[in-house]
N, C-alpha and C positions, 0 to 999 in steps of 0.2 A: 431053823434058818442058819446057814453057814456064816460065821462071823467074819470070814475073809472078805465078804462083800462090803463090810463096813471099815475095813482096815485102811488106815493111812500108813503107807509103807515107811520104813525107817529112813529112806533117803529123802523123804519129805517132812520128817519130824525134826523139830528143833530139840536138841538134847545136849547134855554136857557130860563130861567125864569127871571122875573123882579128883583128877589132877587139875581141872579147870580152877581158875581163881574166883574169889568172890566178886571181884570187879568184872570179870568176863560174864559171870552169871547175871549180875545186875544189868549190865549193858545189853546182853542178849534178851533177857526177859523184858526190858523196857522197849527195845527195838521191835519185838514181836507182840508186845502187849499181853504177855502170858503171866499168869499168877503161879504157875507150876510147870516144871519141865522134868522129863525123865533123866536119870543119870545112868550112863552105860559104861561099863569097864572096858579095858583094852581087848578082852576076849569077846566082846560083843554081848555080854550078859547084862540084863537089867539089874541094877543094885538098889534102886530106890527113886523117889521123886523129891525134888527140891522145890520148896514153896517160898513165896515172899516172906511168910511168917518165920520160916527157918532162918532166913537171912537177917530179918529184923531182930530176932532173939539173939543171934550170934553177935550182931553189932552192939546190942544193948548190954550183953553180958561179957564183952571183951574190951577191957579198958584200953584206950588208945586206938582202937580200930575205927577207921574212917574211910570214906570213899577214896581219899588220896592214897592211902596205903593198903587198900583192899586187894591189890595185886600180890601182896605178900602172903595171903592166906588162901589155902586151897579148900575145895569142897569136902575133902576128907576130914577137915577140922570143924565142919558145920553139922551139929546134931540135927537129925530130922525128927520132927515131933509126930509125924504120922507114917504109918506103914501102908503105902498103896500097893495092893496086891496085883500081880499080873495073872493073866490066864493063858492057857495054851491055845494054839490056833484051832484045836478041835473042841473048844468049849461051847456050851450052849448059850443061847441068848439070855436065858434066865440068870446065868452066872454073870453076864455083863450087867444086866439090870441091877442085880443086888450090889455089885461093886460101884456102879455109877451113881448110886444114891449118895455116896460119900467121897467120890473121886471125880476130878474134872475130866479125867480120861482113864482108860483101862489099858495098861501095857499088855502087849501080846508077845508070847514067846513061841518058838517052834518046838518040835518034839525033842530037841537037844538042849533046850533051855536058852537059846540065843534070841535076843530081842529082835523082833521083825517089824514092829510098828505099834501103833496105838489105835484104839477106837475112842472117839470123842463122845463125851456125854451127850452133846447136842444131836449126834447121829442116832444114838440109842433112843432119845426122847422122840425124835422125829419118826423113827420106826414104830414106836409104841403109839404115837398119836395117829399114824396112818392106820394101824390095826384097829384102833378104837373108832376112827371115822368109818372104816369099812364095815365094822360091826353095826354101828349106828345106822348106816345106810341099809344094811340087811334087815334090821329090825323095822325100820320105817317102811320098807317095801314088803314086809311080811315074809321075807325069805329066810328068816332065822329058823334053823332046824336043830334038832338034838345033836346032829353031827357037827354043826358049826355054831354052837351056842354062844350067845353074846349076853350072858346074864349080868355082866358088869353094868350094862346100860339100863 
């Protein structure tokens, strides 16, 4: 299955830059109700994912940092505790599934390493659920063949 089918393009993705401030990140994440957002540099490359936890740890470990002065700190100063790995647009669905186990979304890059969008974990789960439902239906109808084996059920 071509993962481009599941791609939410960059122009529809909420993302930040390393030069964004902590306050901008907090406000954008609150507004969209996201717990994680990709960080994209000026050249359009994916540099990592910022999580709520990253922001909380930064606030906890930085004396004097509060919401009132969060505009003075950029995301370049926020350590990220997890490395969310991107895939290339020609990746296989199995690559997405393995990453989606531990990431809310999977960043997607083109063959030049430029961020082009994300695939959300919910889309991957929905795809897998549909495959299982189709398999279950085949088993129930006795249409399960060696060519299209549904041994998982």
